[in-house]
LONUVO-328400 format. One record per atom (N, C-alpha, C): atom name; x, y, z. Coordinates in Angstrom, 3 decimals, always signed. Example, Ala and Ser with C-alpha at 12.3 -4.5 7.8 and 13.67 -1.06 7.14 Angstrom:
<recs>
    a         px         py         pz
    N    +13.190     -5.690     +7.800
   CA    +12.300     -4.500     +7.800
    C    +13.200     -3.300     +7.800
    N    +12.850     -2.250     +7.080
   CA    +13.670     -1.060     +7.140
    C    +12.900     +0.030     +7.870
</recs>
This chain:
<recs>
    a         px         py         pz
    N    -10.491     +1.099     +6.697
   CA    -10.663     -0.332     +6.978
    C    -11.455     -0.529     +8.266
    N    -12.152     +0.510     +8.698
   CA    -12.895     +0.433     +9.948
    C    -14.362     +0.114     +9.697
    N    -14.689     -0.220     +8.447
   CA    -16.074     -0.517     +8.103
    C    -16.434     -1.913     +8.576
    N    -17.138     -2.000     +9.718
   CA    -17.496     -3.296    +10.282
    C    -18.906     -3.695     +9.891
    N    -19.583     -2.832     +9.136
   CA    -20.948     -3.127     +8.716
    C    -20.957     -4.187     +7.625
    N    -19.823     -4.303     +6.901
   CA    -19.724     -5.309     +5.849
    C    -18.394     -6.058     +5.958
    N    -18.264     -6.912     +6.976
   CA    -17.002     -7.635     +7.181
    C    -16.628     -8.501     +5.985
    N    -17.640     -9.079     +5.328
   CA    -17.373     -9.908     +4.152
    C    -16.840     -9.045     +3.016
    N    -17.403     -7.856     +2.865
   CA    -16.954     -6.952     +1.814
    C    -15.510     -6.533     +2.037
    N    -15.190     -6.195     +3.294
   CA    -13.825     -5.796     +3.634
    C    -12.877     -6.965     +3.416
    N    -13.294     -8.149     +3.853
   CA    -12.466     -9.337     +3.672
    C    -12.202     -9.610     +2.206
    N    -13.240     -9.364     +1.385
   CA    -13.104     -9.550     -0.060
    C    -12.042     -8.611     -0.613
    N    -12.107     -7.356     -0.195
   CA    -11.142     -6.356     -0.665
    C     -9.726     -6.743     -0.249
    N     -9.579     -7.161     +1.002
   CA     -8.264     -7.565     +1.508
    C     -7.748     -8.766     +0.733
    N     -8.630     -9.740     +0.491
   CA     -8.242    -10.945     -0.243
    C     -7.802    -10.598     -1.656
    N     -8.568     -9.733     -2.307
   CA     -8.238     -9.333     -3.681
    C     -6.921     -8.567     -3.710
    N     -6.722     -7.695     -2.722
   CA     -5.482     -6.916     -2.656
    C     -4.282     -7.826     -2.460
    N     -4.386     -8.740     -1.493
   CA     -3.283     -9.661     -1.220
    C     -3.031    -10.561     -2.416
    N     -4.102    -11.044     -3.029
   CA     -3.960    -11.923     -4.192
    C     -3.297    -11.177     -5.344
    N     -3.608     -9.887     -5.460
   CA     -2.997     -9.079     -6.511
    C     -1.500     -8.937     -6.286
    N     -1.107     -8.753     -5.018
   CA     +0.312     -8.614     -4.682
    C     +1.042     -9.938     -4.913
    N     +0.383    -11.035     -4.532
   CA     +1.008    -12.354     -4.643
    C     +0.868    -12.925     -6.039
    N     +0.013    -12.304     -6.854
   CA     -0.172    -12.783     -8.215
    C     -1.103    -13.978     -8.270
    N     -2.049    -14.048     -7.313
   CA     -3.003    -15.155     -7.272
    C     -4.392    -14.609     -7.614
    N     -5.178    -15.354     -8.410
   CA     -6.539    -14.921     -8.746
    C     -7.338    -14.588     -7.488
    N     -8.043    -13.454     -7.504
   CA     -8.797    -13.011     -6.343
    C     -9.831    -14.017     -5.888
    N    -10.481    -14.683     -6.847
   CA    -11.532    -15.635     -6.501
    C    -10.966    -16.866     -5.806
    N     -9.676    -17.129     -6.005
   CA     -9.056    -18.309     -5.401
    C     -8.607    -18.021     -3.972
    N     -8.512    -16.743     -3.631
   CA     -8.043    -16.372     -2.299
    C     -9.094    -16.730     -1.252
</recs>
């Protein structure tokens, strides 16, 4: 998670991961 060259990409992954845990569509996160 130390990849700072693509902060949006990392944020996307985090959002999708959290949304998956919470059961919320990734695109809505």
